[in-house]
C-alpha positions in Angstrom: 32.5 200.0 136.6 28.7 200.4 136.1 26.7 203.6 136.1 23.4 201.8 136.6 21.4 203.2 139.5 20.7 200.6 142.1 16.9 201.3 142.1 16.5 200.2 138.5 15.2 196.7 137.8 16.0 195.4 134.3 14.2 192.8 132.1 16.1 190.6 129.7 14.3 192.4 126.9 16.1 195.7 127.8 13.3 197.5 129.6 13.8 198.9 133.1 11.4 199.8 135.9 11.8 202.0 139.0 9.3 202.1 141.9 8.6 205.7 142.9 7.8 206.9 146.4 4.1 207.3 145.5 3.8 203.7 144.4 3.8 204.4 140.7 6.4 202.8 138.4 8.5 204.6 135.9 9.7 202.5 132.9 12.3 203.0 130.2 14.6 201.2 127.8 18.3 200.4 128.4 21.2 202.2 126.8 21.8 199.1 124.7 18.2 199.2 123.4 18.5 202.9 122.6 21.7 202.4 120.6 20.2 199.4 118.8 17.1 201.4 117.8 19.0 204.4 116.4 17.0 207.6 115.8 13.5 207.3 117.3 10.8 208.6 114.9 7.6 207.7 116.9 6.6 206.9 120.5 3.1 205.6 121.5 2.5 206.2 125.2 -0.4 205.0 127.3 -2.9 207.4 128.9 -1.9 208.9 132.2 -3.1 206.7 135.1 -3.5 203.5 133.1 -2.8 200.4 135.1 -0.8 197.5 133.7 -0.1 193.9 134.8 3.3 192.3 134.5 3.9 191.4 130.8 1.4 193.9 129.4 2.6 196.1 126.4 2.5 199.6 127.7 3.7 201.5 124.6 5.6 201.3 121.3 8.9 202.9 120.2 9.6 203.1 116.5 12.9 204.1 114.9 14.5 204.2 111.5 15.7 200.6 112.2 12.9 198.8 114.1 9.7 199.0 116.1 9.6 197.6 119.7 6.9 197.1 122.3 7.6 198.4 125.8 
């Protein structure tokens, strides 16, 4: 049985997105991606209010194992 909330939409690249009531979108990475990355050592986030188009890189996560665009 899955514990994935119904409101999350996943990409094949292990990111997820959730549309909020105010029209903004919250994004994150899947449990699988978190486990694959291991200990996170750096996160680069965009400025608050920045607008992105589908497919844009919105941030970077670096770990002891790898670096990944979000």
